[in-house]
C-alpha positions as CSV (number, residue, x, y, z in Angstrom):
1,M,-198.7,76.0,209.3
2,A,-202.1,75.0,207.8
3,S,-202.7,74.9,204.3
4,L,-205.7,75.5,202.1
5,K,-206.5,73.7,198.7
6,K,-205.9,75.9,195.8
7,F,-208.2,75.5,192.6
8,N,-208.7,77.0,189.1
9,L,-212.0,78.1,187.6
10,E,-212.2,74.8,186.1
11,G,-212.5,73.0,189.3
12,K,-209.0,71.1,189.4
13,E,-207.2,71.1,192.3
14,V,-203.8,72.7,191.3
15,G,-201.9,73.1,194.8
16,H,-202.4,74.6,198.1
17,V,-201.6,77.6,200.0
18,D,-200.5,78.2,203.2
19,I,-202.3,80.3,206.0
20,D,-201.6,82.4,208.7
21,Q,-201.5,80.0,211.8
22,T,-203.1,82.8,213.8
23,L,-206.1,82.9,211.6
24,A,-206.3,79.7,211.4
25,Q,-206.7,78.4,214.8
26,A,-208.3,82.0,215.6
27,E,-211.2,81.6,218.3
28,A,-213.5,84.0,220.5
29,N,-216.0,83.7,222.9
30,G,-219.7,82.5,221.4
31,Q,-221.7,85.2,222.9
32,S,-219.7,88.1,221.8
33,I,-220.0,86.8,218.6
34,K,-223.9,86.4,218.5
35,D,-223.7,90.2,220.0
36,Y,-221.6,91.3,217.1
37,I,-224.1,89.3,214.5
38,V,-227.4,91.0,216.8
39,A,-226.0,94.2,216.1
40,L,-225.2,94.1,212.4
41,R,-228.8,92.7,211.7
42,A,-230.3,95.5,214.5
43,N,-227.9,98.4,212.6
44,A,-229.6,97.4,209.3
45,R,-233.3,98.1,210.3
46,Q,-234.2,101.7,208.9
47,W,-236.4,102.4,212.1
48,S,-238.9,104.9,209.4
49,A,-242.0,102.5,209.4
50,S,-244.8,104.7,210.4
51,T,-248.6,103.9,210.8
52,K,-251.8,106.4,212.1
53,T,-253.2,106.5,215.2
54,R,-257.0,107.0,215.9
55,S,-256.0,110.9,217.0
56,E,-254.5,110.9,213.3
57,V,-256.8,109.1,210.8
58,S,-259.0,111.5,209.0
59,H,-262.8,110.7,209.6
60,S,-266.3,111.6,210.4
61,T,-266.7,112.0,214.2
62,K,-270.3,110.7,213.8
63,K,-271.5,108.0,215.7
64,P,-271.9,104.7,213.0
65,H,-275.0,104.2,215.0
66,P,-277.3,105.0,217.6
67,Q,-276.1,103.7,221.4
68,K,-279.4,102.2,222.4
69,G,-282.0,99.9,220.6
70,G,-280.2,98.3,217.6
71,G,-278.8,95.1,219.6
72,R,-275.2,95.8,218.4
73,A,-272.5,96.8,220.7
74,R,-272.1,100.4,221.1
75,Q,-269.7,102.4,219.0
76,G,-268.4,105.8,219.4
77,S,-266.1,106.4,216.4
78,L,-265.1,105.4,212.8
79,V,-261.8,105.9,213.8
80,S,-262.0,103.1,216.4
81,P,-259.3,100.3,215.2
82,Q,-262.3,97.9,214.6
83,Y,-263.2,99.5,211.2
84,K,-261.9,99.4,208.2
85,G,-259.3,102.8,207.5
86,G,-259.1,103.2,211.1
87,G,-256.5,104.0,213.8
88,R,-253.9,101.2,214.3
89,V,-253.5,99.8,217.6
90,F,-249.6,99.4,219.2
91,A,-248.9,100.7,215.5
92,P,-245.2,101.0,214.2
93,R,-243.3,104.1,214.5
94,P,-240.7,106.5,213.7
95,K,-237.6,105.0,216.7
96,F,-234.8,107.4,217.7
97,D,-231.6,106.5,216.9
98,Q,-231.3,102.7,217.8
99,H,-227.9,102.2,216.1
100,V,-225.5,99.6,217.9
101,K,-221.7,100.4,218.6
102,V,-219.4,97.5,217.8
103,N,-215.7,98.1,219.1
104,R,-213.4,97.3,216.0
105,K,-211.2,94.9,218.4
106,E,-214.5,92.7,219.4
107,R,-215.6,93.3,215.5
108,L,-211.9,91.5,213.7
109,A,-212.4,89.4,216.6
110,A,-215.4,87.9,215.4
111,I,-214.2,87.9,212.0
112,R,-211.1,86.0,212.7
113,A,-213.1,83.3,214.5
114,L,-215.7,82.8,212.2
115,I,-212.8,82.3,209.6
116,G,-211.5,80.3,212.0
117,D,-214.1,77.9,212.4
118,K,-214.5,77.3,208.7
119,I,-210.5,76.6,207.9
120,R,-210.7,73.9,210.8
121,N,-213.8,72.4,209.1
122,Q,-212.4,72.7,205.4
123,R,-214.6,75.2,204.2
124,V,-212.3,77.5,203.1
125,H,-210.4,77.1,199.3
126,I,-208.2,79.2,197.6
127,L,-209.1,80.6,194.0
128,D,-206.0,81.1,191.9
129,S,-207.9,83.8,189.7
130,I,-210.9,85.3,189.0
131,E,-209.8,86.9,185.7
132,M,-212.6,85.5,182.7
133,K,-212.7,87.0,179.2
134,E,-216.3,87.3,178.9
135,P,-219.5,86.4,181.7
136,K,-219.5,82.7,181.5
137,T,-222.0,81.7,183.9
138,K,-221.9,78.3,183.3
139,K,-218.2,78.0,183.8
140,I,-218.8,79.2,187.9
141,A,-221.4,76.6,188.1
142,H,-219.4,74.0,186.8
143,F,-216.9,75.2,189.1
144,L,-218.6,75.1,192.2
145,E,-220.0,71.6,190.9
146,K,-216.5,70.4,190.5
147,A,-214.9,71.6,193.8
148,K,-217.8,70.2,195.6
149,M,-219.2,73.2,197.5
150,G,-222.1,74.1,199.5
151,K,-225.3,75.6,198.8
152,R,-224.3,79.3,200.0
153,V,-220.7,80.0,199.1
154,L,-219.2,83.3,199.7
155,F,-216.2,84.4,197.1
156,I,-213.7,87.2,198.4
157,G,-211.7,89.2,196.6
158,A,-209.0,92.0,197.0
159,G,-209.6,95.4,196.6
160,S,-208.7,98.8,195.3
161,Y,-208.5,101.7,197.5
162,G,-209.9,104.9,196.9
163,E,-209.2,107.7,199.8
164,I,-211.4,110.9,201.0
165,E,-209.5,113.9,202.2
166,F,-211.2,116.8,204.3
167,A,-209.0,119.4,206.4
168,D,-207.8,117.0,209.0
169,F,-210.3,113.9,208.4
170,K,-208.6,111.2,205.9
171,H,-210.8,108.1,205.0
172,T,-209.6,105.3,203.2
173,F,-212.5,102.9,201.6
174,S,-212.5,99.9,199.0
175,I,-213.7,99.4,195.8
176,P,-214.6,96.7,193.5
177,A,-211.5,96.7,190.6
178,E,-212.2,96.2,186.8
179,K,-211.1,93.0,186.9
180,H,-214.0,91.6,189.1
181,H,-216.7,93.2,186.5
182,T,-216.9,90.0,184.2
183,F,-216.5,87.5,187.6
184,L,-219.4,89.7,189.0
185,L,-221.5,89.0,185.9
186,S,-220.8,85.8,185.6
187,L,-222.1,85.2,189.1
188,R,-225.1,87.1,189.6
189,N,-227.7,84.5,188.1
190,I,-226.4,81.5,190.6
191,P,-228.5,81.7,193.8
192,K,-227.1,81.9,197.3
193,T,-223.8,82.7,196.0
194,E,-222.2,86.0,196.8
195,F,-219.1,88.4,196.5
196,A,-217.3,90.5,198.9
197,L,-214.3,92.5,199.0
198,A,-211.4,91.3,201.9
199,K,-212.1,94.4,204.0
200,N,-215.6,94.6,203.6
201,L,-216.6,91.1,205.1
202,N,-218.9,90.9,208.1
203,G,-219.8,88.4,210.6
204,Y,-223.5,87.6,208.8
205,D,-222.1,87.2,205.9
206,L,-219.5,84.7,206.9
207,A,-221.7,82.8,209.1
208,L,-224.4,82.4,206.6
209,A,-222.0,81.0,203.8
210,Q,-221.1,77.1,204.1
211,D,-218.1,77.5,201.9
212,L,-215.9,80.7,201.4
213,V,-213.9,80.6,198.2
214,I,-211.1,83.1,198.7
215,T,-208.5,84.7,195.7
216,E,-205.2,84.4,196.3
217,E,-205.1,88.4,196.4
218,G,-207.9,88.4,198.9
219,L,-206.0,85.7,201.2
220,K,-203.1,88.1,201.4
221,E,-205.2,91.2,202.0
222,L,-207.1,89.3,204.8
223,T,-204.1,88.3,206.5
224,E,-202.8,91.3,206.5
225,W,-206.0,93.2,208.0
226,L,-207.1,90.7,210.6
227,V,-203.7,89.5,212.1
228,G,-201.4,92.3,210.8
């Protein structure tokens, strides 16, 4: 069974934590991981950009200058795209729904593989606790330096859960717990560091991060979610 180094917030190594072998050895087809991340980025687009074409621009229809005699190229209207304030050519327009569906099994397989790759490259670390009495950005910065983290670090914690029920519909969602509040305040002024709840992880954040720092509670929740 694979094991990961465990640190405290002082940046000191305080032991090791065993990790599920299924998660440590997880792999997936490279193309399926790429398709998943491309779908994530595509689904983040609003598709609401809209500009006016020449038929929509409000302008005089009078010719800018006489057709002949001036030595200039003939022009028909000020709404032409070469004039300031004229219509746009091949302008961005609101699109129909461009959402790309990603199957749940494919999504979980991609996330497992991305985490497994980081485990094998020793880029995953365990944090014993993120509870702090007061916000201290310097303390987090010291931890990152002492534990020799990369430039981009993703912290992962366990969340609390809420439920929405309506008729036969029931939806469970994770929300940040109170214990995360002080830690998030300490983290927000450090560039290229992010925080995510275990079940809210996505492949783009994982691929972007050089190191993952997971709380012990977060690791347990992550293992239950991805391995079962």
